[in-house]
C-alpha positions in Angstrom: -5.9 29.2 -86.7 -9.2 29.2 -84.9 -9.9 31.2 -81.8 -12.0 29.7 -79.0 -14.7 32.0 -77.6 -15.7 32.1 -74.0 -19.3 30.9 -74.3 -21.8 31.1 -72.8 -20.7 34.7 -72.0 -21.9 36.5 -75.2 -20.4 39.9 -74.3 -17.0 38.4 -73.7 -17.3 36.4 -76.9 -18.1 39.5 -78.9 -14.9 41.1 -77.5 -12.9 38.0 -78.3 -14.2 37.9 -81.8 -13.0 41.4 -82.3 -9.6 40.6 -80.9 -9.3 37.3 -82.6 -10.1 38.6 -86.1 -8.7 42.1 -86.0 -5.5 41.6 -83.9 -4.7 37.9 -84.2 -6.0 37.6 -87.8 -7.7 34.3 -86.9 -9.2 32.2 -89.7 -12.2 31.3 -87.8 -13.6 30.3 -84.4 -14.1 27.0 -82.6 -16.9 25.8 -80.4 -18.1 22.7 -78.6 -21.7 21.6 -79.4 -23.2 22.8 -76.1 -22.6 25.0 -73.1 -24.4 24.4 -69.8 -27.1 22.5 -71.7 -27.6 25.3 -74.2 -27.0 24.5 -77.9 -25.5 26.9 -80.4 -28.9 27.9 -81.8 -30.0 29.3 -78.4 -31.5 32.8 -78.7 -29.1 34.2 -76.2 -26.2 33.6 -78.7 -27.9 35.7 -81.5 -25.6 38.8 -81.2 -22.6 36.6 -81.5 -24.0 34.9 -84.7 -24.8 38.3 -86.1 -21.2 39.4 -85.7 -19.8 36.2 -87.0 -22.0 36.5 -90.1 -20.9 40.1 -90.6 -17.3 38.9 -90.6 -18.1 35.9 -92.9 -16.5 33.7 -90.3 -15.6 30.0 -90.5 -17.0 28.2 -87.5 -15.8 24.8 -86.4 -17.8 22.9 -83.9 -16.6 19.8 -82.1 -18.9 17.5 -80.3 -19.2 17.3 -76.5 -21.6 15.7 -74.1 -24.2 17.9 -72.4 -24.2 18.2 -68.6 -27.0 15.7 -68.3 -25.1 12.9 -70.0 -21.4 13.5 -69.4 -20.8 10.8 -66.8 -22.2 7.3 -66.3 -25.4 8.0 -68.2 -25.2 4.5 -69.6 -23.0 2.4 -67.3 -20.0 1.0 -69.1 -20.5 3.2 -72.2 -18.5 6.4 -72.3 -19.9 9.6 -73.7 -17.8 9.3 -76.9 -19.8 6.3 -77.9 -23.2 7.9 -78.1 -23.5 11.3 -76.5 -21.0 13.3 -78.4 -22.6 12.4 -81.7 -26.0 13.0 -80.3 -25.1 16.4 -78.9 -23.6 17.4 -82.2 -26.9 16.5 -83.9 -28.8 18.5 -81.2 -26.8 21.6 -81.9 -27.1 21.3 -85.7 -30.9 21.0 -85.3 -30.9 24.0 -83.0 -28.9 26.1 -85.6 -31.5 25.2 -88.3 -34.7 25.3 -86.2 -33.9 28.5 -84.4 -33.4 30.3 -87.7 -29.7 30.9 -87.0 -28.7 29.1 -90.2 -31.1 31.3 -92.2 -29.9 34.5 -90.5 -26.2 33.6 -91.0 -25.8 32.8 -94.8 -22.2 34.0 -94.7 -21.0 31.8 -91.9 -19.3 28.7 -93.1 -20.1 26.0 -90.6 -17.8 23.0 -90.2 -19.2 20.1 -88.1 -16.9 17.5 -86.6 -17.3 13.7 -87.0 -19.2 14.0 -90.3 -22.1 15.6 -88.5 -22.3 13.1 -85.8 -25.7 11.3 -85.5 -27.7 13.9 -87.4 -28.0 11.3 -90.2 -29.3 8.6 -87.9 -32.0 10.9 -86.4 -35.5 11.4 -87.9 -34.7 15.0 -88.8 -34.7 14.4 -92.5 -37.8 12.1 -92.3 -39.7 12.0 -95.5 -36.8 12.4 -97.8 -36.7 9.9 -100.7 -33.9 8.8 -103.1 -35.6 11.0 -105.6 -35.8 14.1 -103.4 -32.1 13.6 -102.4 -31.2 13.6 -106.1 -32.7 17.0 -106.6 -31.5 20.4 -105.4 -32.9 21.2 -102.0 -35.7 23.8 -101.7 -34.3 27.1 -100.4 -34.2 27.4 -96.6 -35.2 23.8 -96.1 -33.5 21.5 -93.6 -31.9 19.7 -96.5 -30.7 23.0 -98.0 -28.9 23.9 -94.8 -27.5 20.5 -94.2 -26.0 20.6 -97.7 -24.5 24.1 -97.3 -22.7 23.0 -94.1 -19.2 21.4 -94.2 -18.4 18.1 -92.4 -15.0 16.9 -91.3 -13.9 13.3 -91.5 -12.3 12.9 -88.1 -13.6 9.7 -86.5 -16.0 9.2 -89.5 -13.8 8.3 -92.4 -15.3 4.8 -92.8 -17.5 3.5 -95.6 -20.8 4.0 -93.7 -20.2 7.7 -92.7 -18.6 8.7 -96.0 -21.3 6.9 -97.9 -24.1 8.8 -96.1 -22.3 12.1 -96.6 -21.8 11.4 -100.4 -25.5 10.4 -100.7 -26.9 13.5 -98.9 -24.4 16.3 -99.2 -22.0 15.2 -101.9 -18.2 15.5 -101.6 -17.4 19.2 -101.9 -18.6 20.0 -98.3 -16.7 17.1 -96.9 -13.3 18.2 -95.6 -10.4 16.3 -94.2 -10.3 16.3 -90.4 -7.6 15.0 -88.2 -9.0 16.3 -85.0 -5.5 17.1 -83.8 -5.7 19.2 -81.8 -9.5 19.6 -82.2 
C-alpha cells in the first residue's frame, strides 16, 4: 500500500513518511503531479526527497491539472483530455531539471498514464533512432526517463505502448489499473 503525503507541507510530509514506513509498513508513497502550481521538483520539496531516497522509497505519481487549467481552460474539453497528461510531463521535467532525479538514485519513480505527454513534448529533441538504440549517457534526460517506471493505466494502446517500448523498453513498464489511483 502507498501512503499519501500532505504536500505542499514538507514538515508534515516528513512526519507522515516516518509514520507510513515505520508504523504502517507502507510500500511507498503516492503524489499528484502538482500542488498549488508547484511541481514535484520544486526546491522546497528537497528535504522530503532526501528522506524518500534514504528509505529507497517507491513513489507513484498520478496526473492532475494545475490550478491555472483545472476548469474551463478550453471550453468543452475537460482537464483529463490534455491537462492531466501535460501536468505529468511538467512534473517529470521538474524532477529531472531540478536535479532531484540525480540526487535521488534510490527512489523508484512510477509515473501514471505511461508518462503522460512527456513523449509528445520537445524534451527529448535531438534524439535519433540510433541514439535511442544505445545506452543513455549517465545523468542525461534519456538516462532518467529510462530509469523511471511507467504504468499502463489509460495508456495501454498501440501508440503509447509503442512509444514506451521504443524509448524505455518493457521492463520499466508496469501494469496499472488506476483503481483506486
